[in-house]
Structure formats: C-alpha cells, structure tokens
N, C-alpha and C positions, 0 to 999 in steps of 0.2 A: 674517360667518361666523367660528365658533370655528375656530382652528388645528387640523387633524388630524380634522375633521369629517367622520363617513362621509355617503355620499350614498344616496339611494333612487331608482332610475330605473325607470320603469313603462311607457315609451311602447312598448316591444315586447309589451305584453298589449293594447294599444288597437286597436280595430276598424281605425283608419287603417293600422296595420301588418299584422295578420294577418286582416283582414276581419270582417264582423259577426257571422258565425257562431261565430267562435272568439275574438274579441276584445270589449273592451268599447266601446260606441259613446258618444259625447259625452252623450247623454241619460242612458245607464246610469251613466257615470261622475258626472255632476252629481248623480243620485238617490244613488248609494253615498257621495258626499261628504257629503251632507245627512245620511243615515242614520248614519254613522259620526261625523259632528260631535256629533250628540245623544248618541250613546253615550260618547263621549269626556267630554262635559258630565257625564252620569251617573257615569262611573267617577270623575271628579274630585271629586262631590259625596259619594261613598261610599269614599273611600280607606281607610277603617278597615277595610273589607271585604276589601281587598288589600294587606295589611301588606308584601308582598314589595316594594311601591314604596317604601317608607320606608327599606329597607336602605341604599341609598347616601346617605341624607340625613341619617341620625340614627346616629352612631358608636356610641351605647349599643345600638342594636338589631343592627346588623352586628358589634359587638363587636371593631371593627378594632384599637383600641389593645391590648387584651387578647390578641389573637392575635399581633400585632406583638411584644408584650413575650415572649409565650412562645416565639416562633420565633427572637428574638434570643438568648434566654437558652439554647437548645438549640444554637445553631450550633456545628458541629464535634464535636459530642457522638454524633452518630450518622451511620452509613454508608447506612442505608436506612430509609425511611419506608414501613411496609406499612400501607395504607389498606384498613378492611374495611367494605364497604357495596355495596348494589345500588341500581339505578334511579338516582333522583335524588341518593342519596348517593354516587355514583360518576361518573355521566356529566358532571357539571358541572367536577369537578376534572379529569377526564381531558381534556376540552376547553381547559382553562386550560394544562394541562401541554403539550399538544401544540401549542398555539399559541404560548405565551410561552416555553417553554425551548427551547435549541437542539436541533435534530434530534439524535435517538439519545443523549438525554441520560443514560440509564442506562449507556450504553458508554463515556462520556467519563471521563477521569482525574478524581480528586477535586479537584486544582489547577484544572481547566478547569471544574469545577462550582462554584468558588469555595468549597469546603468544605460544599456543601450535599449533603444525601442522595439518593441515588437514590430513586424513588417507584415503588411497585408497588400499582396500585388493583385490589385483588381483587374482581371484581364477579360471581363466579360459584362455583358448589361442584362443578365439575369437579374430582374427586378427583386425577387425575394432574397437572393444571395448579396446583393449590393446594400439593400435595406437592413439585412442582418449585420452586415460589417459595420454600417454608421451607427448601428444600435450597441454595437461593443466597444466603441472608442468614445473619449471624451475630447470633443473638439478643442477645447482650452489646452489640452495636453498632447494635440495630435499635429504632426507636420505632413502636409500633402505635397508630394512630387508629381506633377502631371508631365507626362512625356509624349511629345508627338512634334515630329519634326515640321510637318506641314500645318499642325493645328486645324486640319479639316477631317481628321478622323472621326467619324460619326460617334462610335462606341466611346471613345475616350474623351471627346468634347462633351457629350452628355454627362459623364461622370463628373468632369470638371465643373460643368454649370451646377449640378447638384452640390458638389462639395463646396464650391466657392459660396453658394446661398447659405448653406449650414455654417461656414466659417463667419461670414458676415453677421449671421442672425446669432451667434453663440460667443464670438470673440469680440465683435464690435470693430473698432478703428484699427485695431492691432491685427487684423486678419492677414495683413500682407507678411508678418512674421512667421506664419503658418503655411507659406506657400512658396514652393520652388518650383520653376518651370523649366524644362529641358525641351530645347526646340530649336530651330534653325538660327543661325547667327543673325541673320539679316532680314530673310523673308518669311513668308507663311502668316496665318492668322494671328498667333499667339505674340509674335516680337512686338508688333506696335502696342500691344496690352502691357506687356512687360515693361516697355520704356515708359509708357504714359503713367504707370503706377509705382515705378521704381523697385520692381521686384527683384529678387534674387533668381539668377537663371545661370544656366550652362547650356553651351552650344553642341549639337549634334553636328561634328565634323563634317564638312562639305564631301559628298561622294562616298559617305558611309551609310549604306542601307541598313534597315533596322536589324536584319537578321545578321549582319557582321558588326554590329555595334556594342557588343557586350563589355569591350575594353576601352569604352569611351564613357563620358560622365552618364549614358543612358544605363549601364549597368554599375558603374564605379560609385556613383554618388551614393545610392541605395547600399551598396555593399559597405562602403566605408560608414555609412550612418549606423550599421549594425555590427561594427567591430572587425570586419575582414580586412586583413592584411593586404590592401591594393597594390602596394608597391611589390610585394613577394608575387603577386598575381601576375603583375606586368613582367617583372624580372623572369618568370617562367616562361612567358609568351615571348619574350625578346631571345631568351636561350633557344626557345624551338624556332625562331626565326632563321636562325643560323642554319638549322638542320634542315628547314625545309627550302633554303635557298641553294642547297648543294644540287649541282648537276650531276654528281654521281649517284646514280640510281640506288646504289646498296647503302649510301648514307642518309637518303631523305625518306623518313617515313610518311610523309604526305603524299609523295609520288607513288610510293609503294601501296599506300591505302587506295589511292585513286585507281592504280593498276588493277588490283584486285578486284575492286567494285565494278569497274567498266569494262575489264577484260571478260567477266564472268557475265556482265549483262549482255555483252555481244554472244555469249554462249547461252542464250535465253535463261537468264537468271535476273529477271527484273524486280525482284523484290530484295530488300536490304533490312535485315534485321539487326538492330542494336540491344544487347542484353547485357546490362552491368550486373555483375555479382557483387553489388554492394548498394545499399539503400542510399547512401549519400549521393551516388551518381544516377539515380532514377531519373531525376530532371533534366541531367545532361541528354539522354535519350530523347526527351521531348523537345528540348532547345534543338538538337541535332536533326529532328524530324523536320521542323520548319526550314533549317539551312538547307538539308538535302532536297526538299520536295520544292520548296519556292525558287531555289537556284536553278535545279536542273530539269523539272518538269515543263518542257517547253515545245513550241511548234516552230521549227527552223524555217528559215525563209524559202527553203524548197518545199514546204509543206509536211515534212517528216516531224512526227510526234516522238519526242524521246524523253527518257526520264526513268530511274529507278525508283521505285515506291518504297519509301522509309517506314519502318514498322518498329514500335518500341516494345520491349519486354523487360521483365525484372527476373533475376535469378535469385534465389530459388522459386519465387512465388509462380511464375509462368511455366515452370516444369510441369505444374499440376492444370493449366489452363491452355497451354499452346502447343508444347513440346510433341504431344501426339500428333498434330497436324504438321508439325516442321520435320518429323521423322517418316511418317507414313503418307503424307499428303504429297502434292505436287512437289517435285524437286525444283523449285524454280527460286530459290534464296539463297543469299551470302549472308553469313551470321558473323556479327563483330561482337566479340565478348569483352567487356570491360572488367578488368581483374585488379583487385587490389592485394598486396601482400601482407601490410600491417594494418588493421582495423582500429588499433588503439585500444582494444579490448578482446577479452577471450571468451569470457562466461563459462566456467566449468558446468559441466553435466554430472549431478549428482548419481549415485547407485539408484537404481530403481527399488522400490518398496518389496518386502518379502510378498510373495505371491503373486507379483507381476513376471511373467515370463517373457522371454524373447527380446528384452532391450538391454542384455548385459552388454553387448557390443557397444552401446554409447556410455557406458560407465567409465568414469576416469577420462573421457575426452571432453572437447570443448566445442561451443558453437562455432568458433572459428574454423575448426578443423572439419567439421560437418559441412559448413557452407563451402569450403575449398573443395572437398570430396564431392558436394554436389555439382560444382563447376566443372571439375575434371571429368567426371562421370557423364555429364550432358555433351561435353565437347567430344568425348570419346564415342558415346551413342550416335550423335550427329555424323561423325566420321564413318562409323559402321553402315550408316545408311547413305553414305556417299554425299553428305551435304558439306559444302566447303565452310571452313570457320577461319576467322582472324582474330588474334588476342591483343588488346592494348593493356599493357601492364604498368600499373602505377604503384610505387613502392609504399607509399600512404597518399591518402586524399589530403593534400595541403594547398594552400594559394598557389604555391609554385608548380605543383604537379597539374593542378586544375587550369592554370594558365597555359602550360605546355599543351595539355589536352585539347582545350579549346581552340587553340591558335592552330594547333595540327589539323583539325577538322576543318576550320576554315579554308586553309590552304589546299587541303586535300579536294576540297570542294570546288575551288578555283581551277585546278589541275583537270578535275573530272568534267567541269563544264567545258574545257578546252578540247578533252577528248571526245565529247558528244557533239561539238559544234554549236553548243549552245549560248546564248548571252547569259551569263550566270547572274547578272546584276540586276535585271529588270525583273517585273512581274506583271505582264500585262492581263494574265488571266485572273488577277485578283480584282482588276480595276473595274470590270463590267459589273460585279456583283456590288461593289462600293457605290458606283455612279446609280446603280438601280434602286438601291436602299435608300439614297439621298433623294432621289425623285419621289419614291414612295412615301417619304416622309414629308413632302411638301415643298423641297427645295425648287427654287426657280433660276432662270437664266440659261445661257448656252452652255453646251458641251463642247468643248475644242476637241477637234480630231477625234471623232468616235471610233475610227478604225483602229486607231493605235490603243484604245482602251477594250478591243474586244467586243464592241458595240455594234448593232446594226446601222448601216449607213444613214437610215432615215431617223436615227435618234441624235438629232442636232440640238435639242434643248431637253431640259428637265421634264416639261410638259409633253413633249412627243415621246420620250422614253417612256413616261408614265402611262401614258395612252396605250403605247406598244406592250406593256407589260401586262396591263389590264386586259388587254385584247387577246393575248397569248394565254394568259392563265384563266380567264374567264372570271 
C-alpha cells in the first residue's frame, strides 16, 4: 500500500449490517462487481472521451509548470486574489482552499500566510456581497482571475466587466498586470480579448467540463497562488488513477463507491448524503454536490428520469440539525462519511470547574477524541436504524490525499453515469435557465437548436423567448 493511501469502506452498506431490505446482499454485491468491472474496462478503452482523467498524468494538459511559474513570479506582489467564476469554475478552488489552507486564511496576517494573498472566490452576483468584496480589496494590490470557458456566462461576465472597470480606474495603464484569464484555448468570447490585449491566460483543456476541471488551471492557478502544493495534489490524483483503472472490483474504490450508490438507488434510496467529519473537507461536499447532481440528474433518451439527489452535511454540526430526519424520517438515503485520522491538532479539554457536575467524562480527553467519538456514534446510530453508510478514510488532509479523494469521486461519477445510462458530461437542464436569463436581460439574436437546450420549440430567438417567459409568468 502506498503511503498516505486513502481507504474506502463499504461494509456499512451491506445487508449483513443493515438487513436485506436496506443493504446490498452478497449476490447483489457480486453482480454489481461484475457490472462495474465491465464499465471500468470500457472507460479505460475510451479514455480519450474523458480527458479529465489525463490531467494528473500529463503536465502539458494540466499546465502545471506554467501555473507554478506564474504563481512564483507573482509571490509578494498581491495582497488579494479575486477569483471570478461560478459552478465548476469556483467550487473546486473553494474546496481546495478550505481543505489545504490553514483555517481562517483570509484573517491571518501576511507573514502567517507566507506572503501569499487572501483569496475571494466570487461565485454569485448578489450585489451586496460583490460590492462588499470590492470594498475590502485595494485594486492596486489585487490580482483578478476570471474563469469562463465560453466567456458567455452572464454571472461571471458581469463580475468581469465591473472588475475590469475598477482596475482601469484605479491602476491605469498597468491594469493588464492585474488580470489573468482562464478560458478556452481558441474559441469563446474572451480569447480574442486576451490576444488583443496581450493578457496572461491559461487554457481550459478541451473536453473538460467545469465540474471535472479542478485539476486543470481552473483550480490549480488559484491553488498555486495561495501556496498549495499542486504537484503533490496531482501526484495523489495520479496514484488514484491507477486504482480507479483496476478492473478487479476488489481493488477499485471508485467502482465500489458507484456500486454502493447506484445499487442502493435501485433499491429506492434516491438520496445521497456526504457528511465530512472534518471542517477542512466541508467544501468537498459542496463540490461533490455539483459533480453528482449535474452529471447524473438526466432524462435519458427513452424519457426515463434518473439521478440520485446529493445532500451535504457536516459532522458533528449536523448531528444537531439533520440526524433526527436521517434516523427517523424516510429510509431513502445512502450516507458517505469523510473521515480523517490525524487532524494535526488535538486540543486538550481541561477539568471542569468546581461545582459544575456531569462533565467529568470530558476531563483529560481531547476535542479530536470527542469528534471521533461523535463520528463513530453517528455511524452506529444510523446502522441501528438500518441506514446504509460508507466511509472514505484519509490519514491526513494533505494535497496528496485530497488529490486522491477528488479524483476518486470524479471516476466514481463516470462509473455511476454508465450504470444509470446517463450522459455524464452534458447539462442540458442548466441551459434553459441560462438562455432565459440572457433574454430577460435584453440579449438579442437567434437561439441555435432550442430543443437541445430544453427550450420550447417556438423559442427560436431571444426576443421570442423573452415574450414566451413574460406570457407564462405574467
């Protein structure tokens, strides 16, 4: 076993633990093993169709060297990194920053950040929030990274236009040194602007969708800027690629994870809860929520609607907000516990003061021991209520183990999509809302192939779509 290898434990989802009605029997597990092994073999043979899998293996695709060189050149020159993006252009970096930077990164003094900038991932267009963020930064000491493959994402482009105007006003002719663009290598709205202005840019690799892009410059540039070891991140993902390419079901954690999730989805458990027992991993659950929902929530060609619903929780916090439902509400959920062995801190619990009764059991213990006890107790209680659980165990939260985790979950998603008969890599359900918002904001022109974007057949132009929306909504 490789040092720091993460483990996937699935016994809590088997019938021997939670019963045949709510767990997977030996016969079902064997059948799922055969099914997923065949899928893994097909995915291995067709890797060209899943280019995200080459990101940790081929530096030219991940652009790791260029990212590192750029981050080195900028060290100490900027106090703030303002990242403009939404969905997959934001969630991956957010997960990396939360996991791999010290807690409360933006509140630390510059020397405690090693001269690295604070990071603000602006993933929405709430005007109060965005205005407040701009008030917090000094444009003369701020680097803006705008991320959009197409350059047509309305939310990100509105942020970009505001930030660009601010830079031009406050920095003057040197505004170009404060802007890095991550976009399509050749096409899209931003690429001509990049070329015309001579801007520094990184390419979103061809065929890599936003939710699979965290190991590309979409996630790596921001990570490198704040001092995350992106080479170790990619090394962990590369090591996991070997495991996820195994056609031996017993050796492939991604296949096992997909087998549990989809096997129990078929047994009327359509909800998938990811519950980290580590504050560092809380945003991994948020990142996974998009990965799972946007990849698997589909209407198949035969009209069948499929897809488990991802839910995020946090241990021990959500023991006090959600576990009542999880244990005594509908038994329609599968639980994935993200577990950490070594937190890098213990925090001893002092003796209670005289006169305070009933807390002696905490004296002499640590917060780590308490959190681990909470985790074990919750898994046990869920099992007592016949709720199936799995556990992904990280020795420590490091760039290597996080790289393993993210990559495993991506391949698990690919396998699960094949099991569901879904197109894992498109998102037609998102497009109708995007086109509608553009139309309502006054965009003009034709809409190409409305049916492929989930729009009514008569919505052939922005004007027609705008009229249809106004009629429908009143």
